[in-house]
C-alpha positions in Angstrom: 17.5 -57.6 107.8 21.1 -56.3 107.3 21.8 -54.0 104.3 24.0 -55.4 101.5 27.0 -53.4 102.7 26.7 -54.5 106.3 26.4 -58.0 105.0 29.6 -57.8 103.2 31.4 -56.7 106.4 29.7 -59.6 108.2 30.8 -62.1 105.6 34.4 -61.1 105.9 34.4 -62.5 109.5 32.2 -65.4 108.8 34.2 -66.7 105.8 37.5 -66.8 107.7 36.4 -69.8 109.6 34.6 -71.7 106.9 36.8 -71.3 103.9 40.4 -70.6 104.9 41.5 -74.2 104.9 39.9 -74.9 101.5 41.2 -71.8 99.6 44.3 -70.3 101.1 46.6 -72.9 99.4 44.8 -72.1 96.0 44.8 -68.3 96.3 48.3 -67.2 95.7 48.8 -67.8 92.0 45.2 -67.7 90.7 44.4 -64.7 88.4 42.0 -63.7 85.7 38.4 -62.5 85.3 34.9 -63.9 86.0 32.0 -62.2 84.3 28.4 -62.7 85.6 25.1 -61.2 84.6 21.4 -62.0 84.7 18.7 -62.1 87.4 18.3 -59.2 89.7 16.9 -61.7 92.2 20.2 -63.7 92.2 22.3 -60.6 92.0 22.6 -59.9 95.9 23.9 -63.4 96.4 26.4 -63.4 93.5 27.5 -59.9 94.5 28.2 -60.9 98.1 30.0 -64.1 97.0 32.1 -62.1 94.5 33.2 -59.6 97.2 34.4 -62.4 99.5 36.0 -64.3 96.7 38.1 -61.3 95.7 39.3 -61.0 99.2 40.6 -64.6 99.1 41.8 -64.4 95.4 42.9 -60.7 95.1 44.3 -61.3 91.5 40.9 -62.3 90.2 38.5 -59.7 89.0 34.8 -60.6 89.3 32.1 -58.4 87.9 28.3 -58.9 88.5 25.6 -57.3 86.4 21.8 -57.5 86.7 20.2 -57.2 83.3 17.5 -59.7 84.1 17.4 -63.4 83.5 16.7 -63.1 79.8 19.3 -60.4 79.4 21.9 -62.5 81.1 21.2 -65.6 79.0 21.5 -63.4 75.8 25.0 -62.6 76.8 25.8 -66.0 78.1 24.8 -67.9 74.9 27.3 -66.0 72.8 30.1 -66.4 75.3 30.1 -62.7 76.5 29.9 -63.8 80.1 31.0 -66.9 82.1 28.0 -67.3 84.4 24.4 -66.5 84.0 22.4 -65.7 87.1 18.8 -67.0 86.6 15.5 -67.0 88.4 14.1 -69.6 86.1 15.5 -72.7 84.4 17.2 -72.2 81.0 15.0 -72.6 78.0 15.5 -75.1 75.1 15.9 -72.3 72.6 18.6 -70.7 74.8 20.4 -74.1 75.0 20.2 -74.4 71.2 21.5 -70.9 70.6 24.4 -71.6 73.0 25.2 -74.9 71.2 26.0 -72.9 68.0 29.0 -71.6 69.9 29.8 -74.9 71.5 28.6 -73.6 74.9 27.0 -76.1 77.2 25.2 -75.1 80.4 25.9 -76.5 83.9 22.7 -76.0 85.9 23.3 -75.2 89.6 20.4 -74.4 91.9 21.7 -72.3 94.7 18.7 -71.5 96.9 14.9 -71.2 97.2 13.1 -67.9 96.7 9.5 -66.7 97.0 8.0 -63.9 95.0 6.5 -61.4 97.4 3.3 -59.5 96.8 3.9 -56.1 98.3 1.9 -52.9 99.1 2.7 -49.6 100.6 3.3 -49.6 104.4 0.4 -47.3 105.0 -2.1 -49.6 103.2 -4.5 -50.4 106.1 -7.1 -52.4 104.1 -5.4 -55.3 102.2 -3.8 -58.1 104.2 -4.1 -61.0 101.8 -5.0 -61.7 98.3 -6.1 -64.8 96.3 -4.4 -66.2 93.2 -7.7 -65.5 91.3 -7.5 -61.9 92.4 -3.9 -61.6 91.2 -4.8 -63.0 87.9 -7.7 -60.5 87.6 -5.3 -57.7 88.3 -2.4 -58.8 86.1 -4.0 -60.6 83.1 -3.8 -58.9 79.7 -6.5 -56.3 79.1 -7.3 -56.3 82.8 -10.3 -54.3 83.7 -8.9 -53.6 87.2 -8.3 -49.9 87.6 -9.4 -49.3 91.2 -8.8 -51.2 94.3 -12.5 -51.6 94.6 -12.4 -53.6 91.3 -10.6 -56.3 93.2 -12.8 -56.4 96.3 -15.9 -54.1 96.6 -14.9 -53.3 100.2 -11.6 -51.9 99.3 -11.4 -48.2 98.5 -12.3 -46.6 95.2 -8.7 -45.5 94.6 -6.6 -46.0 91.5 -4.3 -49.1 91.9 -0.7 -48.3 90.9 1.2 -51.4 89.7 4.9 -52.1 89.9 6.6 -55.2 88.5 9.7 -56.7 86.7 10.4 -56.0 83.1 9.7 -58.5 80.4 13.3 -60.0 80.3 13.1 -60.8 84.0 12.8 -64.5 85.1 10.6 -63.4 88.0 8.2 -61.8 85.3 8.1 -65.1 83.5 7.6 -67.3 86.5 4.9 -65.0 87.9 2.9 -64.7 84.7 3.1 -68.5 84.1 1.9 -69.3 87.6 -0.6 -66.5 88.1 -1.9 -65.6 84.6 -1.4 -69.1 83.2 0.9 -68.3 80.4 4.5 -67.0 80.5 5.1 -63.4 79.5 1.3 -62.7 79.2 0.5 -59.6 81.3 -1.1 -56.3 81.3 1.3 -53.6 80.1 0.1 -50.5 81.9 2.3 -50.8 84.9 5.7 -49.4 86.0 8.3 -52.0 84.9 12.0 -52.3 85.9 14.7 -54.9 85.8 16.0 -53.1 89.0 14.1 -54.5 92.0 15.3 -51.6 94.1 13.5 -49.2 91.7 10.3 -51.2 92.3 10.8 -51.0 96.1 11.2 -47.2 95.9 8.0 -46.9 93.7 5.9 -48.8 96.1 7.4 -46.9 99.1 6.2 -43.7 97.5 2.7 -44.5 96.6 0.1 -45.3 99.2 -2.2 -47.2 96.8 0.5 -49.2 95.0 0.9 -53.0 94.5 3.9 -54.9 93.1 5.9 -58.1 93.2 9.6 -59.0 93.3 11.9 -61.5 95.0 11.3 -62.1 98.7 14.9 -60.9 99.6 14.0 -57.4 98.5 10.9 -57.3 100.7 13.0 -58.6 103.6 15.6 -56.0 103.1 12.9 -53.3 103.2 10.3 -54.8 105.4 10.2 -51.8 107.8 8.9 -49.7 104.9 6.8 -52.1 103.0 3.9 -54.5 103.7 3.7 -58.0 102.3 0.4 -59.7 101.5 -0.5 -63.3 102.3 -1.4 -65.3 99.2 -4.3 -67.7 99.2 -4.0 -70.5 96.6 -7.1 -72.3 97.8 -5.8 -73.6 101.2 -6.0 -70.3 103.2 -3.7 -67.2 103.2 0.0 -68.0 103.6 2.7 -65.5 104.3 6.1 -65.8 102.6 8.9 -66.6 105.0 11.8 -68.9 105.1 9.8 -71.9 106.3 6.9 -71.6 103.8 9.2 -70.9 100.9 11.3 -74.0 101.7 8.5 -76.4 102.3 6.4 -75.1 99.3 3.3 -74.1 101.3 3.7 -70.6 99.9 2.3 -71.6 96.7 2.4 -71.1 93.8 5.1 -68.5 94.3 8.0 -70.6 95.7 10.8 -71.5 93.3 14.5 -72.4 93.0 17.1 -69.9 91.7 20.1 -70.8 89.7 23.6 -70.0 88.4 24.6 -71.3 85.0 28.4 -71.5 84.4 29.3 -72.9 81.0 31.2 -76.2 80.9 33.7 -74.5 78.7 34.4 -71.7 81.2 34.7 -74.4 84.1 37.2 -76.4 82.1 39.2 -73.7 80.4 39.2 -70.9 83.0 40.5 -72.1 86.4 39.4 -68.8 88.0 35.8 -69.6 87.0 35.9 -73.1 88.4 37.4 -71.8 91.6 34.7 -69.2 91.9 31.9 -71.6 91.5 33.4 -74.0 94.0 33.8 -71.1 96.4 30.1 -70.1 95.7 28.8 -73.5 96.7 31.2 -73.8 99.7 29.9 -70.5 101.3 26.3 -70.6 100.0 24.9 -72.1 103.3 26.3 -69.1 105.2 25.6 -66.2 102.8 22.1 -67.1 101.5 20.1 -66.8 104.7 21.7 -63.5 105.4 20.7 -62.1 102.0 17.1 -63.3 102.5 16.8 -66.5 100.7 16.4 -70.1 101.8 19.5 -72.4 101.4 19.5 -75.9 100.0 20.5 -78.8 102.2 24.2 -79.5 103.1 23.9 -82.7 101.1 22.7 -80.9 98.0 25.6 -78.4 98.1 28.0 -81.4 98.4 26.4 -83.0 95.4 26.6 -79.8 93.4 30.3 -79.5 94.3 30.9 -83.0 93.1 29.2 -82.2 89.9 31.5 -79.1 89.4 34.7 -81.0 90.3 
C-alpha cells in the first residue's frame, strides 16, 4: 500500500489521461472555496481528490477536515461547510436541522468500506473472532478485562482497546451491527476521531485490539494484524473482494459525501469539485484502499449532480 503522499504523486500522472479533456476547458476562470469536513474514514479519499482538483483548478481553494461524521454534519447543517464526508447515512434529525437553514442534502455514495478488527503484529494467538465475541468485548458494562475472558485458551493478559470516538460514523455503524444499538458501547477504551492515532496505539501495545476503516489497516498492514470475522458462516478476512460482495459481514458498508443542493447550485466551484470527484473516483479509491462502485453507478451519480 502506498503512503498518502506517494499516492498524491501517483495521481498527478494518472489524472492527466482521464480528466484533461473534461476539465481543461473549465479550469481557467473558476475560483472560490470548497469546504469539506467529517468522516476520518472518507478523509483520505477527499484529501487526495482535493489535491488533484487544485492542480486542475489552481484558483480554487479546497480544505478537508476530519472531525468525524457527526462533527461534519454539525457543521454542514448550519452551512459552515459545503460538503460533509460521512461513513453512515445522514439521520432524519440532521436533515430536519439542516432544513431550518434551507439546506438540502444530496446523498452520493462514493465507495465501499469494511471495518477492520486489528491487533498488534506480535499477537501470535488470535487469528479470528466471532461477532458474539466482539459484542462480549464491546457491549456496555463488559466484563472482559483479559484476553482469556474472550477465549479460555488465550493468555491471561489485560486487553487494551482502541476505537473511534462517539461522533464517528464508524463508531455508530460498529455499535449498531455488533452491540445491537447505535452508540451503545463500553467506555473504558482509548478513543480518537483520528484513525492514525488508533493505528499508533495498537502498534505500540502487544495485547491491544481495535477497529477502524479498512484503508487504515491496508496502509499499515506491515505493522498490524487483521482478524478474520465469523458472523456464523466461518471466518472471513476483509479484502476488496469480500467487502464488495458483502461476505465480510456485518462490517461492510458504503461511504458517502453529502454536498448541499444549495452549494451545488450557487457555487460553481463546489459543483465542479463534486463532478471531478465522481470522474476520478474509480482511479483514486482503489489506491487509497477502498472498493469503488461500478462505472455505471458513477455515471448515474454524475447525472444526478448535473
